[in-house]
C-alpha angles and dihedrals in degrees: 000000000000112000127179120244093239090055092050095048092044092051093040089063097049132082101200118130089246094053092043089053089045092055091048094051106034104025107030092021094218109113122216089250092065091052090047090052087057091054090049091051097047114018113111140195093262102046138168120200116201115202093359097184109194092343091248098146096044088050093055106031127100118249123198092228135045095237113033122183103243126186122187121203128190138134093234117081091202097057091046088053096050094044092047091052094051088050097040092125088069096046094231125204115232125206123188108208145133104253089206089068130061104287129238094235135104115265124247090011105120131072095198136018121195123198108169116183093348109114094062089058096051114099116243138043122308090257087056091052087061088086089066094050092047091051091051093044087063089061098054125099114237091264092040129123132214109205136176151118137253135185111241117227092205110046132138088220092068114118128204088262096049090050090053095052090040092054090048093049091050095051091049093049094244090117131030103187107105091125099032112123137163097255094053091046090051093048093048092049091047091052092054107031132053091228137353144179128221130197127182124217112175107304092341127099117207117199140183119189129190126201092212 
């Protein structure tokens, strides 16, 4: 799809649902439906969501029980408040914490951990982001799964438009994924988890990792 630079830059600066969906479809080429399918496949009845954003996927995904235990974790209290309000029917627990540090949560407690569109926002190289994955792995039960998605900075699927927006986001500090690529992500997941799966949709890597 050919899109003008003005349209790209205008929508890149907005946070409306329509612009968020536009970026997923046109820029990153991984529609929201694909990300929701990942939640439907892996979310459990005892779930931790890291960087929940607006709570969009937890609001729309299908749980196996009527009353799942949901914990939301983010460093930003405004994010937590917004997502918790949206998910109020589940009575979620909120935890304000820096995911790059040891987390104030019970080890081996969660059956699933979701972190959609989180890694590409964390500062540092992908190897540095390994610390976050290692901290989260400590919270999973033996049969648990950590799943998520990240926009790769280095991907042959990038278009002229996605490169323009990615450069802008990295310059503004919204993204920190200039050197993130599939091989490095695969290596980092393999160094923390017993096994993992990866799937590529456009410029986005979807992963699911297991501690045993």
